[in-house]
C-alpha positions as CSV (number, residue, x, y, z in Angstrom):
1,M,28.8,53.6,13.2
2,K,30.0,50.0,13.1
3,N,27.0,48.9,14.8
4,A,24.7,50.6,12.1
5,K,26.7,48.9,9.3
6,F,26.2,45.7,11.1
7,K,22.6,46.1,11.6
8,K,22.2,46.8,7.8
9,L,24.1,43.8,6.9
10,W,22.2,41.5,9.2
11,L,18.6,43.0,7.7
12,L,20.1,42.3,4.1
13,L,20.9,38.5,4.9
14,I,17.4,38.2,6.5
15,V,15.6,39.5,3.7
16,F,17.7,37.4,1.4
17,S,16.9,34.5,3.4
18,L,13.1,35.0,3.1
19,L,13.5,35.4,-0.8
20,S,15.1,32.0,-1.1
21,I,12.6,30.4,1.1
22,T,9.3,31.6,-0.7
23,P,10.0,29.8,-4.3
24,S,10.5,26.5,-2.6
25,C,7.1,26.6,-0.8
26,S,5.2,27.8,-4.0
27,K,7.0,25.0,-6.2
28,I,5.8,22.5,-3.6
29,E,2.1,24.0,-3.6
30,D,2.1,23.9,-7.4
31,F,3.3,20.4,-7.9
32,T,0.6,18.8,-5.6
33,S,-2.1,21.0,-7.1
34,N,-1.5,18.9,-10.3
35,I,-2.5,15.7,-8.7
36,S,-5.2,14.1,-11.0
37,R,-8.7,13.4,-9.5
38,N,-8.3,9.8,-10.6
39,F,-5.1,9.3,-8.7
40,S,-5.7,7.4,-5.2
41,F,-3.2,8.0,-2.4
42,Q,-4.6,4.6,-0.7
43,S,-5.2,1.4,-2.6
44,D,-8.4,-0.2,-2.4
45,V,-7.3,-3.3,-1.0
46,E,-8.4,-3.1,2.4
47,N,-11.2,-0.5,2.0
48,L,-9.3,1.9,4.0
49,D,-9.9,5.9,4.0
50,S,-6.6,7.4,4.1
51,E,-7.8,10.7,4.4
52,N,-9.9,10.0,7.6
53,A,-7.2,7.9,8.9
54,A,-4.8,11.0,8.5
55,T,-7.2,13.4,10.3
56,S,-7.4,10.8,13.3
57,S,-3.6,10.7,13.4
58,T,-3.2,14.5,13.5
59,D,-5.9,15.0,16.1
60,N,-4.2,12.5,18.3
61,T,-0.7,13.7,17.6
62,L,-1.5,17.4,18.4
63,S,-3.5,16.5,21.5
64,D,-0.4,16.6,24.0
65,D,3.1,18.3,23.4
66,E,4.8,15.7,25.3
67,E,3.5,12.9,22.9
68,N,4.7,15.2,20.0
69,I,8.2,15.0,21.2
70,T,7.9,11.2,21.8
71,L,6.6,10.8,17.9
72,I,9.6,12.7,16.6
73,F,12.2,10.4,18.2
74,F,10.1,7.3,17.5
75,D,11.9,4.9,15.4
76,Y,9.8,2.6,13.5
77,G,12.8,1.1,12.0
78,K,13.3,-0.9,15.0
79,I,9.9,-2.6,15.1
80,K,10.3,-6.2,14.5
81,T,8.0,-8.6,12.6
82,D,7.3,-12.1,13.7
83,V,5.5,-14.1,11.1
84,T,3.5,-17.4,11.8
85,T,2.9,-19.2,8.6
86,S,1.4,-22.7,7.6
87,I,2.7,-25.3,5.7
88,G,0.6,-24.1,2.4
89,V,0.9,-20.6,2.9
90,K,3.5,-18.1,3.6
91,I,3.8,-14.4,4.4
92,R,6.6,-12.6,2.8
93,N,8.2,-9.4,1.7
94,T,6.8,-7.4,5.0
95,N,7.5,-3.8,5.7
96,V,6.7,-1.2,8.4
97,F,7.1,2.4,7.7
98,L,5.5,5.7,8.6
99,D,3.4,7.2,5.7
100,Y,3.4,10.6,4.8
101,F,0.5,11.3,7.2
102,G,2.4,9.8,10.0
103,N,0.2,6.6,10.0
104,L,1.9,3.4,11.0
105,S,1.8,1.2,7.9
106,V,2.2,-2.5,7.7
107,T,2.4,-4.3,4.4
108,G,3.4,-7.6,2.8
109,E,2.0,-10.7,0.8
110,I,0.1,-13.8,1.2
111,I,1.7,-16.4,-1.0
112,N,-0.1,-19.7,-1.6
113,I,2.8,-22.5,-2.1
114,S,0.6,-25.5,-1.7
115,N,-1.2,-27.4,-4.6
116,S,-4.8,-26.5,-3.5
117,T,-6.6,-23.2,-4.0
118,K,-7.2,-21.3,-0.5
119,T,-10.4,-19.3,0.4
120,N,-11.9,-17.4,3.2
121,I,-8.6,-16.0,3.9
122,L,-8.1,-14.0,7.2
123,L,-5.0,-12.0,8.1
124,T,-4.3,-11.6,11.9
125,I,-2.1,-8.7,13.3
126,D,-1.2,-8.1,16.8
127,F,1.1,-5.3,17.9
128,L,3.1,-6.1,21.1
129,D,5.1,-3.9,23.7
130,K,8.5,-4.8,24.7
131,K,7.0,-7.2,27.5
132,G,4.9,-9.0,24.9
133,S,1.6,-7.6,25.9
134,S,-0.8,-6.8,23.3
135,I,-1.4,-3.0,22.6
136,H,-3.7,-3.8,19.5
137,S,-5.0,-6.5,17.6
138,D,-7.4,-7.0,14.5
139,K,-8.3,-9.4,11.9
140,I,-8.6,-8.6,7.9
141,S,-10.5,-10.4,5.4
142,V,-8.4,-10.1,2.2
143,N,-10.3,-8.8,-1.1
144,A,-10.2,-12.0,-2.7
145,N,-12.5,-15.2,-2.6
146,Y,-9.8,-17.7,-4.0
147,L,-6.0,-17.6,-3.9
148,R,-4.9,-20.2,-6.6
149,P,-1.7,-22.1,-6.2
150,D,1.6,-20.0,-7.0
151,S,-0.7,-17.2,-6.5
152,K,-0.2,-14.2,-4.0
153,I,-2.1,-11.2,-2.8
154,P,-0.7,-8.1,-1.1
155,F,-2.0,-6.7,2.1
156,L,-2.0,-3.4,3.9
157,Y,-2.8,-2.4,7.4
158,I,-2.8,1.4,8.9
159,L,-2.7,2.0,12.6
160,A,-3.4,5.8,12.8
161,D,-3.5,6.1,16.6
162,N,0.0,7.1,17.4
163,K,-0.9,6.3,21.3
164,K,-1.0,2.8,20.4
165,Y,1.9,2.2,18.0
166,I,4.7,4.5,19.9
167,G,5.1,1.6,22.4
168,V,5.1,-1.2,19.6
169,E,8.2,-3.4,19.8
170,T,7.0,-6.5,17.7
171,I,4.3,-6.9,15.0
172,K,2.8,-10.3,15.0
173,I,1.3,-11.5,11.7
174,G,-0.6,-14.7,10.9
175,V,-3.0,-16.1,8.4
176,N,-6.1,-18.3,8.5
177,Y,-7.7,-20.1,5.6
178,D,-9.8,-22.8,4.1
179,D,-8.7,-25.4,1.5
180,Y,-10.9,-25.3,-1.6
181,Y,-10.3,-28.6,-3.7
182,K,-12.3,-27.6,-6.9
183,L,-10.4,-26.4,-9.7
184,L,-11.6,-23.0,-11.3
185,K,-12.7,-23.3,-14.9
186,S,-12.0,-19.8,-15.8
187,N,-8.3,-18.7,-16.0
188,I,-7.2,-15.1,-16.6
189,I,-3.5,-14.2,-17.6
190,V,-2.3,-10.9,-17.6
191,N,0.0,-9.6,-20.6
192,K,2.2,-6.6,-19.7
193,E,2.6,-4.8,-22.8
194,N,4.4,-1.5,-21.9
195,F,5.0,1.2,-19.6
196,S,6.0,4.9,-19.8
197,Y,7.2,7.9,-17.6
198,K,6.1,11.3,-18.2
199,N,5.6,14.2,-16.0
200,D,6.2,12.5,-12.8
201,I,3.6,9.7,-13.7
202,L,4.3,6.1,-14.5
203,E,1.8,4.7,-16.8
204,I,1.4,1.0,-17.2
205,N,-1.0,-0.5,-19.8
206,G,-1.7,-4.2,-20.9
207,K,-4.3,-6.8,-21.4
208,I,-5.8,-9.6,-19.6
209,V,-7.2,-12.6,-21.4
210,N,-9.5,-15.4,-20.1
211,I,-7.8,-18.6,-21.7
212,G,-10.3,-21.0,-19.6
213,E,-13.3,-22.6,-20.3
214,S,-15.7,-20.6,-18.1
215,K,-17.0,-17.1,-17.8
216,A,-14.9,-15.2,-15.1
217,I,-16.6,-12.9,-12.6
218,N,-15.3,-10.4,-10.0
219,I,-12.2,-9.7,-11.7
220,N,-9.9,-7.6,-9.8
221,L,-6.0,-6.6,-10.9
222,L,-3.6,-5.3,-8.3
223,S,-0.2,-4.0,-9.0
224,T,2.3,-4.6,-5.8
225,F,5.3,-2.2,-6.0
226,Y,8.6,-3.0,-4.0
227,D,11.6,-1.5,-2.8
228,I,15.3,-2.7,-3.5
229,R,15.0,-5.4,-0.6
230,D,11.5,-6.7,-2.1
231,R,9.7,-5.2,0.6
232,V,6.3,-4.0,-0.3
233,V,5.7,-0.2,-0.3
234,L,2.6,0.4,-2.5
235,I,-0.6,-1.5,-3.6
236,K,-2.6,-0.2,-6.6
237,K,-5.8,-1.4,-8.1
238,C,-5.7,-1.3,-11.8
239,F,-8.6,0.2,-13.9
240,I,-10.3,-2.2,-16.0
241,E,-13.9,-1.3,-17.6
242,K,-15.5,-4.8,-17.1
243,K,-15.5,-7.4,-14.0
244,E,-16.3,-10.2,-16.1
245,L,-14.7,-11.9,-19.3
246,L,-16.1,-14.9,-21.4
247,P,-13.7,-17.6,-22.5
248,K,-11.2,-16.3,-25.0
249,E,-12.2,-12.6,-24.6
250,E,-9.6,-10.1,-23.6
251,Q,-9.8,-6.5,-22.2
252,N,-7.5,-3.8,-21.7
253,F,-6.1,-2.2,-18.4
254,S,-4.3,0.7,-17.3
255,L,-2.5,2.0,-14.2
256,D,-1.4,5.7,-13.3
257,V,1.1,6.0,-10.5
258,L,2.2,9.5,-9.5
259,F,5.6,10.2,-8.1
260,S,5.1,12.8,-5.4
261,K,5.6,13.3,-1.7
262,Y,3.0,10.7,-0.9
263,T,4.6,7.8,-2.8
264,K,7.4,5.5,-1.4
265,D,10.4,4.8,-3.4
266,F,10.1,1.4,-5.4
267,T,12.4,-0.3,-7.9
268,H,9.9,-2.9,-9.6
269,Y,6.5,-4.2,-9.4
270,D,4.4,-7.2,-10.2
271,L,0.7,-7.7,-11.3
272,E,-1.7,-10.3,-10.1
273,V,-5.1,-11.0,-11.2
274,F,-8.2,-12.4,-9.0
275,F,-11.4,-13.7,-10.2
276,E,-14.3,-16.3,-9.8
277,D,-16.1,-18.9,-12.0
278,S,-19.5,-17.7,-13.1
279,V,-22.3,-20.1,-12.1
280,E,-24.0,-19.4,-15.1
281,M,-23.3,-20.8,-18.7
282,P,-21.2,-18.6,-20.8
């Protein structure tokens, strides 16, 4: 008789547990279904396809049970960054983390601290094991033809193959560039006007103005988000209608950032604009 009562009590506990789990799964599904079609999980900075990268990472992780176990105990926080910089250009605010899809992400900023504009900027990255041997290396062209003095540009590199990054001990990052001594005649400034937060979306609105003497072309406006330690956690491209501005011309910009399971926590952000002089007369 006692055994029968015990079985009934145990069955009730199981049913109660299942009922309590079901709503939480539905809530997650409903939340992600509200993601806007205009929302990008991946910035356009390096022209990476995050969806394809995630698929590649998933295929690699599920190929072997032993690799799955190794990945679970993989501690990316122990990876060291070895930054090599020059006198005029520095690499700062670097960060290494696993994104939601399990890809190893490396972020940071290239900062021009010299008095001359930089061009043909090439980021070099090398993943080293504990013996100092190279596991994977690559070079990245940044999406800006000119980096003016006192300007900075964020970068993002994703390594989706966990077979390569599980053994990483150190990530060596460097930068190559050429000096550009001509002064740009166009000059675009950013006016941050306001931001609002509603329904898990941070909306930033403002204006960019060409206060220079020449027509500016190939305009890009990037927003970099940082954590409490000033490390780069997210890079987003702001929406602007036109890629060129005449002298004294202005236009609005906007940016929506969705707070979701795909978004790393951040505490502050900054905006940086990139442009070129037009060879045509305005």
